[in-house]
C-alpha positions in Angstrom: -2.6 33.7 45.0 -1.0 32.7 48.3 2.6 32.1 49.2 3.7 28.6 50.2 6.6 26.8 51.7 7.4 24.0 49.2 9.5 21.1 50.4 10.1 17.8 48.5 7.5 18.7 45.8 4.8 19.2 48.5 3.2 22.2 50.0 4.5 22.1 53.6 2.7 25.2 54.7 0.7 28.2 53.2 0.9 31.7 54.5 -2.7 32.6 55.1 -2.5 36.3 55.0 -0.6 38.1 52.2 3.1 38.7 52.4 5.0 36.1 54.5 7.3 38.9 55.8 4.3 40.5 57.5 3.5 37.3 59.5 6.7 35.5 60.1 10.2 36.1 61.4 12.5 36.9 58.4 14.3 33.6 58.8 11.0 31.7 58.5 9.4 34.0 55.8 12.4 33.2 53.6 10.9 29.7 53.0 7.6 31.1 51.6 8.8 31.8 48.1 6.3 30.2 45.8 2.9 31.6 44.9 0.2 28.9 44.7 -3.5 29.0 43.7 -6.1 29.9 46.3 -7.4 26.4 46.3 -4.1 24.9 47.4 -3.9 23.4 50.8 -1.1 22.0 53.0 -0.1 18.5 51.8 -0.9 19.2 48.1 1.8 18.4 45.6 3.7 21.1 43.8 5.5 19.5 40.8 7.2 21.6 38.1 5.3 24.7 39.1 1.9 23.0 39.0 -0.5 22.2 41.8 -1.1 18.4 42.1 -4.1 17.4 44.3 -3.6 14.0 46.0 -5.7 11.2 44.7 -8.2 10.0 47.4 -8.9 6.4 47.2 -12.3 5.3 48.6 -12.1 2.0 50.4 -13.8 -0.7 48.3 -16.9 -2.0 49.9 -16.6 -5.7 50.1 -19.7 -7.6 49.0 -21.2 -9.6 51.8 -22.9 -13.0 51.6 -25.0 -15.0 54.0 -24.7 -18.7 54.8 -27.6 -21.0 55.6 -26.1 -21.1 59.1 -26.3 -17.3 59.4 -30.0 -17.6 58.5 -30.6 -20.5 60.9 -29.1 -18.5 63.8 -31.8 -15.8 63.3 -34.7 -18.1 63.5 -36.9 -18.9 66.5 -36.7 -22.4 68.0 -40.0 -23.4 66.2 -38.7 -22.0 62.9 -35.3 -23.9 63.3 -37.3 -27.1 63.8 -39.0 -26.5 60.4 -35.7 -25.4 58.8 -33.7 -28.5 60.1 -36.4 -30.9 59.0 -37.1 -29.4 55.6 -40.8 -29.1 56.6 -41.9 -27.3 53.5 -41.0 -27.1 49.8 -40.1 -23.4 50.4 -37.4 -24.3 53.0 -35.9 -26.9 50.6 -35.9 -24.3 47.8 -34.4 -21.7 50.1 -31.5 -24.0 50.9 -30.9 -24.7 47.2 -31.1 -20.9 46.3 -28.6 -20.0 49.1 -26.2 -22.6 47.8 -26.2 -20.9 44.4 -26.3 -17.2 45.3 -26.3 -15.7 48.8 -25.8 -12.0 48.3 -28.2 -9.6 50.0 -30.7 -9.3 47.1 -31.0 -13.1 46.9 -31.2 -13.5 50.7 -33.9 -10.9 50.8 -35.9 -12.7 48.1 -35.5 -16.0 49.9 -36.6 -14.5 53.3 -39.6 -12.9 51.6 -40.6 -16.3 50.2 -40.2 -17.9 53.6 -42.3 -15.2 55.3 -45.0 -15.5 52.6 -45.1 -19.3 53.1 -45.5 -18.9 56.9 -42.2 -20.8 57.5 -40.7 -17.8 59.3 -42.0 -14.5 60.7 -41.3 -11.1 59.3 -39.6 -10.3 62.7 -37.2 -13.2 62.1 -36.5 -12.1 58.5 -35.8 -8.5 59.7 -33.6 -9.7 62.5 -31.6 -12.0 60.2 -30.8 -9.1 57.8 -30.0 -6.7 60.6 -27.9 -9.1 62.6 -26.2 -10.6 59.6 -25.3 -7.3 58.1 -22.9 -6.9 61.0 -21.6 -10.5 61.0 -22.0 -11.8 57.5 -18.8 -13.0 55.8 -17.1 -10.7 53.3 -16.3 -12.3 50.0 -12.5 -12.3 49.3 -11.1 -11.2 46.0 -14.4 -9.8 44.7 
């Protein structure tokens, strides 16, 4: 057990070495009146004689989606010509698929299809995912 200075139901400070009177001026040592468990740290709560650890909220990872324009931006000039002119059934299907679902798993599937059909290169697919991961639009309210 350690001695702590409790203020407003929070541990303001913990004496790190035994009796507070051995480490602080008597006017300061007078504030270290409460024994707390060894796992207590400054900033923890102390409510009704019990240690209360703060709740740590992890930031929610926003899902990300890609637009057809995000994909188009990652294509070479020759690939954009094919894309803009719907030169293959796979490109037509890709645009339809992206209008229905455009989260990473679906985009990866669409890019794999376009690579397999020869409409885009693997280098373009990799660049699209890498670049778009930084700039893709977060979905609000998800």
